[in-house]
C-alpha positions in Angstrom: 118.0 143.9 96.2 114.6 144.1 98.0 112.9 143.3 101.1 109.8 141.2 100.4 106.8 142.4 102.7 104.1 139.5 102.4 100.6 139.9 104.2 97.3 137.9 103.7 95.3 141.2 103.5 96.5 144.6 102.6 94.0 147.7 102.6 94.8 150.6 100.3 91.5 152.2 99.6 88.0 151.3 100.5 87.0 150.0 96.8 89.7 147.6 96.7 88.3 145.9 99.9 91.0 143.0 100.1 91.2 143.8 103.9 89.0 142.8 106.9 90.2 145.2 109.6 93.5 146.3 111.2 96.0 143.9 110.0 95.2 144.8 106.3 94.7 148.5 106.7 98.0 148.6 109.0 99.8 146.6 106.2 98.5 149.3 103.6 100.0 152.0 105.9 103.3 150.2 106.2 103.8 149.9 102.5 102.7 153.5 102.0 105.1 154.7 104.8 107.8 152.7 103.3 107.2 154.5 99.8 107.3 157.9 101.3 110.8 156.9 103.1 112.1 155.5 99.7 112.8 152.1 101.1 113.7 149.1 98.9 110.6 147.1 99.9 108.0 145.3 97.7 104.7 144.1 98.8 102.9 140.9 98.1 99.2 139.8 98.7 96.4 137.7 97.2 93.7 139.4 95.2 90.5 138.3 96.6 87.7 138.9 94.0 85.0 139.1 96.3 86.8 140.6 99.1 85.7 140.3 102.7 82.0 140.4 102.0 79.7 143.5 102.1 77.7 143.9 105.5 74.0 144.1 105.6 71.9 145.0 108.8 68.2 144.8 109.2 66.4 146.7 111.7 67.4 144.5 114.7 70.8 144.3 113.7 71.1 141.1 112.2 73.9 140.9 110.0 74.2 139.4 106.5 76.8 139.4 104.0 77.0 139.7 100.0 80.0 139.2 97.8 80.1 141.8 95.1 83.0 141.2 92.4 85.9 143.6 92.7 86.8 144.9 89.2 90.7 144.9 89.4 91.3 147.0 86.5 89.7 149.8 88.3 92.4 149.8 91.1 95.4 147.5 89.6 97.5 147.5 86.5 97.8 144.1 84.7 101.4 143.1 84.3 100.7 140.6 81.8 103.0 138.2 84.0 101.8 134.9 85.4 103.1 132.2 87.6 102.5 128.6 88.0 102.8 125.9 90.9 102.3 122.4 91.2 99.3 121.6 93.2 96.8 118.9 93.6 98.2 116.7 90.7 98.1 119.7 88.3 99.2 123.4 88.2 97.9 126.4 89.9 97.9 129.3 88.0 98.1 133.2 88.9 97.9 136.5 87.1 100.0 139.3 88.6 98.4 142.6 89.1 100.3 145.7 90.3 99.5 148.4 92.7 102.2 151.4 92.9 102.7 153.9 95.4 105.7 156.5 94.4 107.2 153.8 92.5 106.9 151.0 95.1 105.4 148.0 93.9 102.8 145.6 95.6 101.8 142.5 93.6 98.4 141.1 93.8 98.1 137.3 93.0 94.8 136.3 91.2 93.6 132.8 90.5 91.0 133.9 88.0 92.9 132.2 85.3 91.3 130.2 82.3 93.6 127.2 82.8 92.5 126.9 86.3 90.2 124.3 88.1 87.0 125.6 89.5 88.7 124.5 92.7 91.7 126.4 92.2 89.7 129.5 91.0 87.8 129.6 94.1 91.1 130.1 96.1 90.9 133.7 95.1 87.3 134.3 96.1 87.1 135.4 99.7 89.4 136.6 102.3 89.4 134.2 105.3 86.8 132.3 103.7 86.4 128.5 103.1 87.8 125.7 105.3 91.4 124.6 106.0 91.8 123.1 102.7 91.1 126.3 101.0 93.1 128.5 103.5 96.4 126.3 103.2 96.3 126.6 99.6 95.8 130.3 99.6 98.9 130.7 102.0 100.7 128.3 99.8 100.0 130.8 96.9 100.9 133.7 99.1 104.1 132.3 100.4 105.7 130.0 97.6 103.9 132.1 94.8 104.7 135.3 96.3 108.3 134.6 96.3 108.1 133.1 92.6 106.2 136.3 91.5 108.8 138.8 92.9 111.5 136.8 91.0 109.5 136.7 87.9 109.1 140.5 88.2 112.8 140.8 88.3 113.4 141.5 92.1 116.6 140.2 93.9 115.2 139.4 97.4 117.5 140.5 100.2 115.3 139.8 103.0 111.6 138.8 104.0 109.3 140.6 106.4 106.2 138.3 107.2 103.1 140.0 108.4 101.7 137.2 110.6 101.8 133.5 109.8 99.8 133.2 107.0 103.1 134.1 105.0 105.3 131.4 106.6 105.6 129.0 103.5 107.6 131.8 102.0 110.4 131.0 104.4 110.2 127.5 103.2 110.5 128.4 99.6 113.7 130.3 100.3 115.2 127.4 101.9 114.0 125.2 98.8 115.9 127.9 96.6 119.0 127.3 98.5 119.3 129.9 101.3 120.8 128.2 104.2 119.0 128.0 107.6 121.4 130.7 108.9 120.7 132.8 106.1 117.2 132.8 106.2 117.4 133.2 109.9 119.6 136.5 109.4 117.3 137.7 106.6 113.8 137.3 108.2 111.5 139.4 110.4 108.4 137.8 111.7 105.6 140.1 112.8 103.1 138.9 115.1 99.8 140.9 115.9 97.2 138.7 117.4 97.3 137.6 121.1 94.2 135.5 120.4 95.1 131.7 119.9 92.3 131.5 117.5 94.1 134.1 115.3 97.0 131.6 114.4 96.6 129.2 111.7 96.9 125.4 112.6 96.9 122.8 109.7 97.2 119.1 109.8 100.6 117.9 109.0 98.9 115.7 106.2 97.5 118.8 104.5 101.0 120.5 104.9 102.8 117.3 103.3 100.1 117.1 100.6 100.1 120.7 99.4 104.0 121.3 99.9 105.5 117.8 99.6 109.0 119.1 98.6 109.4 122.1 100.9 109.3 120.5 104.4 112.6 120.4 106.3 113.4 117.2 108.5 112.8 119.1 111.8 109.5 120.8 110.5 107.2 119.0 113.2 109.6 119.9 116.0 109.4 123.6 115.1 105.8 123.9 114.1 104.1 121.6 116.6 103.9 117.8 116.9 100.1 117.4 116.7 99.5 120.0 114.0 101.5 122.7 112.2 101.2 126.2 113.8 102.1 128.5 110.9 103.1 131.1 113.6 105.3 128.9 115.6 106.9 127.4 112.3 107.6 131.1 111.1 109.0 132.2 114.4 111.1 129.2 114.8 112.8 129.9 111.5 113.0 134.0 111.8 116.1 135.5 113.2 114.0 138.5 114.4 110.3 138.6 115.8 108.4 141.7 116.8 105.1 142.3 118.3 103.0 145.5 117.4 103.0 147.4 120.9 105.2 147.1 124.3 102.2 145.1 126.1 101.7 142.9 123.0 105.3 142.1 123.1 105.0 140.8 126.6 101.8 138.8 125.8 103.4 137.4 122.8 106.3 136.2 124.8 104.2 134.0 126.9 102.5 132.5 123.7 105.9 131.9 122.0 108.1 130.7 125.1 112.0 131.0 124.6 111.6 133.7 121.8 112.8 137.1 122.3 110.1 139.3 120.9 111.0 142.9 120.0 108.3 145.7 120.5 107.7 148.1 117.3 104.5 150.0 118.1 102.3 150.4 115.2 101.8 153.8 113.4 99.4 155.0 110.9 99.9 156.8 107.6 99.6 160.5 108.6 98.4 161.6 105.2 95.8 159.0 104.7 94.3 159.3 108.0 94.1 163.3 108.4 90.8 164.5 107.5 90.7 167.4 104.9 89.9 169.9 107.4 92.7 168.9 109.7 95.2 168.6 106.7 94.2 172.3 105.7 94.6 173.2 109.3 98.1 171.6 109.5 99.2 173.1 106.2 98.4 176.6 107.5 100.2 176.2 111.0 102.5 173.1 111.0 104.2 173.8 107.9 106.2 170.6 106.4 104.1 168.2 108.6 103.2 165.9 105.5 107.0 165.5 104.6 108.0 165.2 108.7 105.0 164.1 110.7 107.1 164.7 113.8 106.0 168.4 113.4 102.4 167.3 114.7 104.2 167.3 118.0 104.2 171.1 117.8 100.4 171.2 117.9 100.4 173.6 120.6 100.8 176.2 118.1 97.2 175.6 116.6 95.0 178.5 117.6 91.7 177.5 119.4 89.6 179.3 116.8 91.1 177.6 113.9 91.4 174.3 115.7 87.7 174.4 116.5 86.5 175.6 113.1 88.5 172.6 111.5 87.1 170.0 114.1 83.4 171.4 113.4 83.9 170.8 109.8 84.9 167.2 110.4 81.9 166.8 112.9 79.3 168.2 110.4 80.6 165.6 107.5 79.9 162.6 109.9 76.7 164.0 110.9 75.7 164.2 107.4 76.9 161.0 106.6 75.2 159.2 109.5 71.9 161.1 108.6 72.1 160.0 104.8 73.0 156.3 105.8 70.7 155.7 108.9 68.4 158.6 109.3 69.6 159.2 112.8 69.9 162.9 113.7 73.1 163.7 115.6 73.1 167.0 117.7 75.8 169.6 116.8 76.0 170.4 120.6 76.3 167.0 122.0 79.5 164.8 122.9 79.6 162.2 120.1 81.3 159.0 121.2 82.7 156.9 118.4 83.2 153.0 118.4 84.3 151.4 115.4 86.5 148.0 114.9 86.1 144.3 113.9 83.5 142.9 115.9 85.3 140.4 117.8 83.7 139.3 121.3 86.8 140.5 123.3 86.4 143.9 122.1 83.1 144.2 123.9 81.4 146.5 121.6 78.1 146.4 123.7 79.8 147.2 127.1 78.5 150.7 127.6 74.8 149.5 127.2 75.4 147.1 130.2 73.3 149.4 132.5 70.8 151.4 130.5 69.4 153.3 133.5 72.7 154.4 134.6 73.7 155.5 131.1 70.4 157.4 130.5 71.1 159.3 134.0 74.6 160.2 132.8 74.0 161.0 129.3 70.4 161.8 128.6 70.6 165.0 126.4 74.4 165.1 126.5 75.9 162.3 124.6 75.2 160.3 121.3 76.8 157.3 119.9 78.2 156.2 116.5 79.2 152.7 115.8 80.5 150.6 113.0 82.2 147.5 112.5 81.6 144.1 111.0 81.5 140.5 112.5 83.2 137.7 110.7 80.6 135.9 108.8 80.9 132.9 110.9 81.5 134.5 114.2 77.9 134.4 116.0 79.2 135.7 119.1 80.3 138.9 117.0 77.0 139.0 115.3 75.2 138.8 118.6 77.1 142.2 119.8 75.8 144.1 116.7 72.0 142.9 117.8 72.8 143.9 121.5 73.9 147.4 120.3 70.7 147.7 118.2 68.4 146.5 121.1 70.2 149.0 123.6 69.9 151.9 121.0 66.3 151.4 120.7 65.8 151.6 124.6 67.7 154.7 125.0 66.8 156.4 121.5 64.5 158.9 123.1 67.4 160.4 125.4 70.5 159.3 123.6 70.7 158.9 119.8 72.6 155.8 118.6 73.6 155.3 115.1 75.3 152.1 113.6 76.8 152.8 110.0 76.7 149.6 107.9 79.5 148.0 106.1 82.8 149.6 108.0 85.1 150.6 105.4 88.3 152.6 105.3 86.4 155.8 104.1 84.0 155.3 107.0 86.6 154.8 109.4 88.2 158.3 108.4 84.8 159.9 108.7 84.5 158.4 112.1 87.8 159.0 113.7 87.9 162.6 112.3 84.1 163.3 113.2 83.7 162.2 116.6 84.5 163.8 119.9 86.1 160.9 121.8 87.2 157.5 120.8 85.9 154.7 122.8 88.0 151.5 123.3 87.0 148.9 126.0 88.6 145.3 125.3 89.4 142.8 127.6 93.3 143.6 128.5 95.5 142.4 127.1 94.0 141.3 124.1 94.2 144.3 122.0 97.4 144.1 119.9 97.6 147.6 119.1 94.5 149.8 118.1 95.6 151.9 115.3 91.9 153.4 115.0 92.8 155.3 118.1 95.8 156.6 116.8 93.8 158.0 113.7 91.4 159.6 116.0 94.4 161.4 118.1 95.8 162.6 114.8 92.3 164.4 114.1 92.3 166.0 117.6 90.0 163.3 119.1 91.0 162.4 122.7 90.9 158.6 123.5 89.0 157.2 126.3 90.1 153.6 126.6 91.1 150.6 128.6 94.9 150.7 129.0 95.4 148.0 126.5 97.3 147.9 123.0 99.1 151.4 122.4 97.4 153.3 124.7 99.6 152.6 127.8 102.3 154.0 126.0 100.4 157.2 124.9 98.0 157.9 127.8 98.1 161.1 129.9 95.0 160.8 131.9 93.1 163.8 131.6 95.6 165.5 129.3 95.3 163.7 125.9 92.3 161.5 126.8 91.5 159.3 129.5 92.1 155.6 130.9 89.3 153.2 131.8 90.4 151.4 134.9 93.8 150.6 136.4 95.3 148.4 133.8 93.5 145.2 135.2 94.2 141.9 133.1 91.3 139.9 134.3 87.9 139.9 132.8 85.4 141.6 134.9 82.8 143.2 132.8 80.7 144.9 135.9 84.3 146.5 137.0 85.1 147.9 133.7 81.7 149.3 132.9 81.4 151.1 136.1 85.1 152.6 135.3 83.8 153.7 132.0 80.7 155.4 133.3 82.6 157.0 136.2 85.1 158.5 133.9 82.7 159.5 131.2 80.2 161.2 134.0 83.0 162.9 136.2 85.6 163.6 133.6 84.6 163.5 130.0 81.4 165.4 130.3 83.0 167.8 132.8 85.7 168.8 130.4 83.1 168.7 127.5 80.8 171.2 129.4 83.4 173.4 129.8 84.5 173.5 126.4 86.3 176.2 124.6 89.8 176.5 126.0 89.8 173.2 128.1 88.5 171.1 125.2 91.0 172.7 122.8 93.9 171.9 124.9 92.8 168.2 124.9 92.4 168.2 121.2 95.8 169.7 120.9 97.7 167.2 123.2 95.9 164.4 121.3 97.4 165.6 118.0 100.9 166.2 119.5 100.7 162.6 120.8 100.0 161.2 117.6 103.3 162.3 116.1 104.9 159.5 118.2 102.4 157.0 116.3 102.9 157.8 112.5 103.7 155.1 109.7 107.0 157.3 109.4 108.1 156.5 112.9 107.1 152.8 112.6 109.0 152.6 109.3 112.2 154.1 110.9 111.9 151.4 113.6 111.7 148.7 110.9 114.4 150.0 108.8 117.2 148.7 111.2 116.2 145.2 110.6 115.9 145.7 106.8 119.2 147.4 106.6 120.5 144.3 108.6 119.4 141.9 106.0 121.8 143.5 103.3 124.8 142.8 105.3 123.7 139.3 106.0 
């Protein structure tokens, strides 16, 4: 009796790069935290042999991508099990690979099979690659194939947890296998992350009927949309429970999916994965038992200044060494290091801090330095332009303000950055940031956030205590207003606290760590557990 957790991307470790950003890494943290809690949960995803692509940047910040092959046997166990599904007048075959954490299995479906056509083999090449014809077939394999994989591996499915609309076809497969609509409703949880309409897949009904001719309820068009099939709308209409990933995100999602009650379960991060080695050693010494019970991090007030500053300086040195080895940029030990790393979507405004170079120079010359990282989607020209903008701004201020951009953002880079910078910058257009788990990782490592009040930060921010708010929670896009707020808080509050240093900065770091105790995967899983437990009684 298990809950099937399905996600189009899962990030467990950097080398197994079947993730693009927060959604996949969050899925990995969800599964790790479920394993820690001993939950009866199994994961299913797709094995993308070329992953999301390796990022390459030239001297002007032009991004290109290459797609090296993942060797699954380095990370996964070949189960020897295969599944097959009818598709395109033939059969789609998939091998099943296993990734196990404390005995909790996650299955990766792999289309590199000798009996597949070239077209069917290509379904397992790239994450979020290809056109609608590719994507719908990938989602068919994930949803319908995922269910059949679990059953072939001997699991009796009690409930479904769908991580976004990519997994919706799993619900149609359970109906096809005999679950009633009431059973499906009582045993399904749908998690929506993205408040951006473009993030929700839509397929033509003709394509849906071609790929799943035997799976569609009579009222499918009524549920999924008359003009085209919105995977999210269809999934949410069939699910009995729906949640978003922060309080603010739940409010935003309620306006996108009118008439649907959307619960809030704010994301959390796997505390063992995302605590740097120096901070882990510090916690081991002063916060005994934190690995088994991360709520103990709330007692970060016990951390002595000297030990805390020593651990933080060790993590800062690791980042400085990484930056120098990777980029040649020399970071200064005594300067405030500002970090910014995430997917390079345009609404995240990665280039905002470079809006007024003269003011930035006046505020930060000789005092601050920046480390950036992040990939734009290969087809997102707007996101790629943001990277070029940062390179251009960096070149103009380089004599006064060092700026480094770490190529090919990965989980390993993310840990080095969230642990090694001094403040974590986040300035999206509110309320478009669903959650923002990188800020939670930073806080866990004693790094205060300086962020627009979006995603998780409205729930966590104590201005001037554990970090800083940028602006006053305005929800209209005004780049000039927001960058002025950013410059003002940086000049008058962040740098003032940094220059005071010592006890003042140590207090900020301790407060950030204490705050992170509420944003762990352990807390997140305890929130989801009430839904999982309800499935068993349905």
